[in-house]
N, C-alpha and C positions, 0 to 999 in steps of 0.2 A: 303656808309653809312655816314650820317652826325650826329654830336652830337648835340642834341637839346640844345638851349641856357640856359635853366633854369634847367639843370640836375646837379646832383652831379659830374658826370664825366666832364662836361663842366667847372664847378667851379674849380675842381682840376687842369685840364689842363691849365686854364687861370691863375691860381695862380703860376705856374712854371715860373721861370725867364729865360727861354730858349725858343727859337722858337720850336714849335711842330706843325707838319702837319701830316695829315692822307691822304693816297691815296686810291682811289677806284680801282676796278679790271682793269680798262682801263688806270690807271696811272694818272688820274686827281686828283687834290687836292680836297678832300671832307671836310676837316676841317683844320682850321688854328687858333691857339690861338692868343691872343693879341700881344705877342712878335714876332710871325711869321709875323703878319701884319706889325709891326714896322720894322722888319729885311728886308722884301722885299719891304717895303714902298708902300704897296697896301692893299686894304681891302680884307676881306675873300671872298667877292663876286667876285672881280676881280681875285683873286688867283684861285678860283674854275673853271675858264675858261682855266686854264693852266695845263700842265703836268710839272713834275719836270725837264724834259729835256729842256723845254722852259725857265725855270728860272735860271738854273745853266749853267756855261760855259762848252763848249765841253771838254770832257776828265776829268771832275771833279771826284775825287775818291768817292765822295758821291753817284754818279750815279751807280757806280759798287756795292756799298753796298746795294742799294735798289733793283737792279736787281739780 
């Protein structure tokens, strides 16, 4: 599920000063706010082609939290 660009939810998520991503059922990134794009140095389109496993180092504690 992606968050449409011109919705209240998108405006709220983009106003947060922290990287926010949303994953779909298969583990692919379905949404990334502006700070997530800056953090990963990639556009939301590029990020949507990746899973979190592809972006974070092996053994990252963040991966354990998501799974």
